Structure formats: C-alpha cells, structure tokens
N, C-alpha and C positions, 0 to 999 in steps of 0.2 A: 650711018650704020649704027643701029641701036644694039650695043654690045653689053648691056648690063641688065640685071634682074632687079626690079624695084623691091624695096623692103619698106615696111611701115615705119616711117621715121619717128612716130610717136611712141614706139615700143622699143625698149632696150633689148635687142636680139641676143645680147650676150647671155642672158638668162636661159633662153630657149635653145641655143646652139652650143652650149658648153657642157663639158663633163669634168668631173674631178677625178684625177688619177693620183695614186700614191707613188711617191718617189722611192727608189730603192733605198733601203735602210741598212746601215752597217750593223747596228745593234738594236734589239727589240726594246731596249730601255731608252733610246733616243726619241725625242718628240717626232711625230710623223709630219712630214711636209706634204702639203697638197698643192698640186700644180693645176692651173686652169688651162683648158684647151678649147679652141673654137672649132666647131664641126663644119669646116669649109675645105673641100678638097682634101679630106682626111682630117685627123685630129691634130691641129697645129697648136703647139704650146704658146701661151701668152704670159707676159709678166704681170704681176699685180699692178693694176693701174685703173684709171677711169676710162678705159677703152670702151667705146660704143661702136657697134657695127652699124654703119649708115646705109650701106648698099653692098652689092657684090659686082664684080667685073668678070666676064667670061673670057679669060685669056689663059690658055694653056691650063685649063681647069678653072674652077670657080675661085676667085681671089677676093678676100675681104677688103673693104674700103672703110677706113676709120673716119669718123666725123672730123672734119678739118676745114680750113679755108683754102684748100688747094684749088687752083684754076688750071685746067688742062688746056694747053695751047694747041697741041696737035699730037699725033701718035707716030711712033717709029716702028717699022716692021722688023723687029728683032725677036725671034722665037715667038711670033704672034704680035699683034698690035699693042705696043707698050705706050702708056701715056707719057707725055712730056709736060712737065709743069712749067708755068711761067716763071722766069727768074730775071735777075739783072745781069746775067752772064753775057759778056760781049766777046765774041770770037775775034781774036787778034790775028792769028795765023794758024796753019795746020802743021802738025808734026807727024812725019811718016813713021810711026812706031806701032807695029801690030795693027795696021790699018791707019787711015788718016784720022788723027785725034786733034780736036780743037785745043788751042793753047790760050788761056786767059791772060790778059795783060798783067804782067808782074815783073819783078826784078830777077826772076830765076835765070841762072846761067847753067847750061848743060855742059858738064865737064867731060862726060864719056857716056857710053851706053853699056848695059849689061844684058846678055842674052838669056833672059828668064821668061819663058812663055812669050817670046817675041822680044824685040829690042826695047828695053826699058831705059829711060834716061837716068843718069846719075848726076845729081845736083852738086855744085861746088859747096862744100860745107866741112865742118870738123867732125863729121860722122865717123865712128869707128865700128866696124863690123866685128862682133864677138863670135858669131857663128851663123849657121843657116838653119832654116826650118823647112822640112820637105813638105810643103803645102802648095799644090799646083806649081811645082818647080821648086827649086831651092831659094827660099826667100831670106834675105839678110835679117839678122837680129842685131840691133844696135845696143850700145852700152848706155 
C-alpha cells in the first residue's frame, strides 16, 4: 500500500509550506513574537528548530514526516494505519488495563489500580498526590 506523497528531498519544504503568524500580545510595547506553522492538514505550529519536511503520510489527513533515521517495521490499524517504528522493546507480559497493554521487563510492582479513563496501575513508591487535574479524567498531580 503506497500511502504517502513524495516530496522533493533536495528542497527544504519548510520555506514553501510555512506561514508566519503573530502571537497575541498583552501590550503593544512588548516585542512581537512570530510563530512558524507548517501548512499540512491545516496550519500546525512548529517550534524553532532545524525541522525539515522530508515527506507526507496520508493518515487521517496529510501528516508531515520530519527527516530522521526512523525505520517503520509495520503499521497498526488505530484510527487509520499508524506506523510502528523498530525498537528494542521486548514484550514480557500483558496487563489487562484499558485493553491488553504490553509490559516491558522492569522491576515495577503494581500496588493498586485507579479508575481513571480505564483501570490505571499505581506503582509502589513514595508518591504524594497534591491534587488532581481534570484532563481526560482527573489526573493526579504529584509534589
């Protein structure tokens, strides 16, 4: 399945597909901040960096692919075909929390579970919860 659109790799697409937008200013005397955006599936903000657009991938809209050494091993069908990069991750066992999730080999000990957006593990630690943040359920804030 050829799911990408080729881009001329000899040209820095950042110059052709970006626009400058002014950030909201509190005072007219403050220096104006300019944000770069990339024109892929809408104007997406990017931070100042040496980001170069190498290609695009048509997954749930046109997605930018930055130049890198990523090697795609296969794809997973989650909200479209998402790429899976090669890694040294070795699946040890599965944990039945909000679906079957792989557990990497480690010394983690699950003390309990917390019902936030599915059953989330609580690790044995000296963690102190100072409060919660209402983002996709009440997320704990630690001290």
